MINUTOR-900338 format. One record per residue (C-alpha): residue in one letter; residue number from 0; x, y, z. Coordinates in nm, 2 decimals, decimal comma, always signed. Layout:
N
- A;NUM;X;Y;Z
...
***
This chain:
200
- X;0;-5,19;+37,29;+4,35
- X;1;-5,55;+37,16;+4,22
- X;2;-5,61;+37,32;+3,88
- X;3;-5,97;+37,22;+3,89
- X;4;-6,02;+37,42;+4,21
- X;5;-5,80;+37,71;+4,13
- X;6;-5,93;+37,76;+3,77
- X;7;-6,25;+37,97;+3,86
- X;8;-6,02;+38,19;+4,08
- X;9;-5,78;+38,25;+3,80
- X;10;-6,05;+38,33;+3,55
- X;11;-6,21;+38,57;+3,81
- X;12;-5,87;+38,73;+3,85
- X;13;-5,83;+38,78;+3,48
- X;14;-6,18;+38,94;+3,45
- X;15;-6,10;+39,17;+3,74
- X;16;-5,77;+39,29;+3,56
- X;17;-5,96;+39,35;+3,22
- X;18;-6,22;+39,54;+3,40
- X;19;-5,95;+39,74;+3,57
- X;20;-5,78;+39,82;+3,25
- X;21;-6,09;+39,90;+3,07
- X;22;-6,17;+40,15;+3,37
- X;23;-5,85;+40,32;+3,34
- X;24;-5,84;+40,36;+3,00
- X;25;-6,20;+40,50;+2,99
- X;26;-6,05;+40,79;+3,21
- X;27;-5,83;+40,89;+2,91
- X;28;-5,52;+40,87;+3,09
- X;29;-5,19;+40,86;+2,92
- X;30;-5,11;+40,50;+2,80
- X;31;-4,79;+40,51;+2,99
- X;32;-4,96;+40,59;+3,33
- X;33;-5,23;+40,33;+3,24
- X;34;-4,98;+40,07;+3,18
- X;35;-4,80;+40,13;+3,52
- X;36;-5,11;+40,14;+3,70
- X;37;-5,25;+39,83;+3,55
- X;38;-4,91;+39,64;+3,62
- X;39;-4,93;+39,76;+3,99
- X;40;-5,27;+39,61;+4,02
- X;41;-5,18;+39,28;+3,83
- X;42;-4,90;+39,24;+4,08
- X;43;-5,14;+39,30;+4,38
- X;44;-5,38;+39,04;+4,23
- X;45;-5,10;+38,79;+4,15
- X;46;-5,00;+38,82;+4,52
- X;47;-5,33;+38,77;+4,64
- X;48;-5,39;+38,46;+4,43
- X;49;-5,06;+38,32;+4,53
- X;50;-5,16;+38,37;+4,92
- X;51;-5,50;+38,22;+4,86
- X;52;-5,35;+37,92;+4,65
- X;53;-5,09;+37,84;+4,89
- X;54;-5,26;+37,91;+5,20
- X;55;-5,24;+37,57;+5,36
- X;56;-4,87;+37,57;+5,30
- X;57;-4,85;+37,92;+5,47
- X;58;-5,05;+37,78;+5,76
- X;59;-4,81;+37,48;+5,81
- X;60;-4,49;+37,72;+5,80
- X;61;-4,67;+37,95;+6,05
- X;62;-4,75;+37,66;+6,28
- X;63;-4,38;+37,54;+6,24
- X;64;-4,25;+37,89;+6,33
- X;65;-4,49;+37,91;+6,64
- X;66;-4,38;+37,57;+6,77
- X;67;-4,03;+37,67;+6,73
- X;68;-4,06;+37,99;+6,94
- X;69;-4,28;+37,78;+7,19
- X;70;-4,03;+37,51;+7,22
- X;71;-4,26;+37,25;+7,11
- X;72;-4,12;+37,17;+6,77
- X;73;-4,17;+36,81;+6,68
- X;74;-4,40;+36,75;+6,98
- X;75;-4,77;+36,66;+6,93
- X;76;-5,05;+36,51;+7,14
- X;77;-5,27;+36,26;+6,95
- X;78;-5,55;+36,13;+7,15
- X;79;-5,39;+35,97;+7,46
- X;80;-5,04;+35,92;+7,30
- X;81;-4,77;+36,19;+7,32
- X;82;-4,54;+36,17;+6,99
- X;83;-4,20;+36,33;+6,96
- X;84;-4,00;+36,36;+6,64
- X;85;-3,62;+36,32;+6,67
- X;86;-3,45;+36,65;+6,65
- X;87;-3,11;+36,77;+6,53
- X;88;-2,84;+36,60;+6,73
- X;89;-3,04;+36,28;+6,75
- X;90;-3,23;+36,36;+7,07
- X;91;-3,60;+36,38;+7,17
- X;92;-3,72;+36,69;+7,33
- X;93;-4,03;+36,74;+7,55
- X;94;-4,17;+37,07;+7,67
- X;95;-4,32;+37,00;+8,02
- X;96;-4,54;+37,24;+8,24
- X;97;-4,38;+37,24;+8,59
- X;98;-4,61;+37,39;+8,83
- X;99;-4,75;+37,60;+8,53
- X;100;-4,41;+37,69;+8,41
- X;101;-4,30;+37,57;+8,06
- X;102;-3,95;+37,38;+8,07
- X;103;-3,79;+37,21;+7,79
- X;104;-3,64;+36,85;+7,85
- X;105;-3,41;+36,62;+7,66
- X;106;-3,54;+36,27;+7,72
- X;107;-3,25;+36,03;+7,82
- X;108;-3,32;+35,67;+7,88
- X;109;-2,97;+35,64;+8,01
- X;110;-3,05;+35,87;+8,30
- X;111;-3,19;+35,72;+8,61
- X;112;-3,37;+36,02;+8,75
- X;113;-3,51;+36,34;+8,60
- X;114;-3,24;+36,60;+8,64
- X;115;-3,31;+36,97;+8,66
- X;116;-3,05;+37,27;+8,66
- X;117;-3,07;+37,50;+8,98
- X;118;-3,19;+37,81;+8,79
- X;119;-3,47;+37,63;+8,62
- X;120;-3,55;+37,46;+8,97
- X;121;-3,59;+37,81;+9,12
- X;122;-3,79;+37,96;+8,85
- X;123;-4,03;+37,66;+8,83
- X;124;-4,09;+37,64;+9,21
- X;125;-3,93;+37,29;+9,25
- X;126;-3,92;+37,18;+9,61
- X;127;-3,55;+37,11;+9,69
- X;128;-3,42;+36,93;+10,01
- X;129;-3,15;+37,15;+10,12
- X;130;-3,11;+36,95;+10,45
- X;131;-3,06;+36,60;+10,32
- X;132;-2,75;+36,43;+10,20
- X;133;-2,63;+36,53;+9,86
- X;134;-2,65;+36,28;+9,55
- X;135;-2,36;+36,18;+9,36
- X;136;-2,45;+36,19;+8,98
- X;137;-2,25;+36,02;+8,71
- X;138;-2,26;+36,24;+8,40
- X;139;-2,08;+36,24;+8,06
- X;140;-1,84;+36,51;+8,22
- X;141;-1,79;+36,31;+8,54
- X;142;-1,94;+36,29;+8,88
- X;143;-2,14;+36,60;+9,01
- X;144;-2,30;+36,66;+9,35
- X;145;-2,69;+36,71;+9,34
- X;146;-2,98;+36,76;+9,57
- X;147;-3,31;+36,56;+9,59
- X;148;-3,62;+36,76;+9,48
- X;149;-3,98;+36,69;+9,39
- X;150;-4,20;+36,84;+9,12
- X;151;-4,56;+36,87;+9,27
- X;152;-4,73;+36,91;+8,93
- X;153;-4,58;+36,81;+8,60
- X;154;-4,81;+36,86;+8,29
- X;155;-4,77;+36,75;+7,93
- X;156;-5,10;+36,87;+7,74
- X;157;-5,39;+36,71;+7,91
- X;158;-5,17;+36,45;+8,10
- X;159;-5,06;+36,53;+8,45
- X;160;-4,80;+36,36;+8,68
- X;161;-4,79;+36,44;+9,05
- X;162;-4,52;+36,44;+9,29
- X;163;-4,23;+36,35;+9,05
- X;164;-3,89;+36,29;+9,21
- X;165;-3,59;+36,49;+9,06
- X;166;-3,23;+36,58;+9,13
- X;167;-3,13;+36,94;+9,11
- X;168;-2,76;+37,07;+9,07
- X;169;-2,60;+37,40;+8,94
- X;170;-2,34;+37,15;+8,75
- X;171;-2,62;+37,03;+8,50
- X;172;-2,56;+37,33;+8,27
- X;173;-2,85;+37,46;+8,07
- X;174;-3,00;+37,12;+7,97
- X;175;-3,29;+36,96;+8,18
- X;176;-3,31;+36,58;+8,13
- X;177;-3,62;+36,35;+8,17
- X;178;-3,49;+36,02;+8,29
- X;179;-3,61;+35,66;+8,34
- X;180;-3,83;+35,75;+8,65
- X;181;-4,03;+35,97;+8,40
- X;182;-4,03;+35,70;+8,13
- X;183;-4,15;+35,43;+8,38
- X;184;-4,44;+35,67;+8,50
- X;185;-4,59;+35,62;+8,14
- X;186;-4,79;+35,30;+8,07
- X;187;-4,57;+35,24;+7,78
- X;188;-4,31;+35,42;+7,56
- X;189;-4,15;+35,31;+7,22
- X;190;-3,92;+35,44;+6,94
- X;191;-4,02;+35,36;+6,59
- X;192;-3,80;+35,51;+6,31
- X;193;-3,76;+35,87;+6,42
- X;194;-4,06;+35,89;+6,64
- X;195;-4,08;+35,83;+7,01
- X;196;-4,44;+35,76;+7,14
- X;197;-4,52;+35,80;+7,50
- X;198;-4,84;+35,66;+7,64
- X;199;-4,94;+35,81;+7,97
***
């Protein structure tokens, strides 16, 4: 906190409290009642002063809460770059708009193709090839059968990817994964420390 900036505000608050006490005393109220009312007003002034002094900290907390609810925690778009902070568990997560529907993905450079669970695919309007031959995907839990699909419009902030190939399966659980075909669609990507930077 900058005392030089907050000093005038503190002085103004003290003056307001003194004027309030003087006003209450002039009404010839019992001293006990005056003291209680004065303390109540002092508490109000103190709370307002604290909110004003820490307004930037409160704003940062509010932004963090909003991002947690929106699923964009640790995600930011800076100019042309997309920056992701490593989350709990050591993974990088990215919220993507699929055909206008927000979907949260884990980025996995060990996965060849973007993988979407069946429920998400239905809700986001992913085009699934039900007539083609199934694809066998090797996962951490063994081999699973998946269908080929395509996302017509994938957006991250101002960046857009058209006709993105995916695989869809009910066996993927609740986690959706962005694989190497997504990372290859970027001009570049890198990891430095705990930050992944995507350059569309």
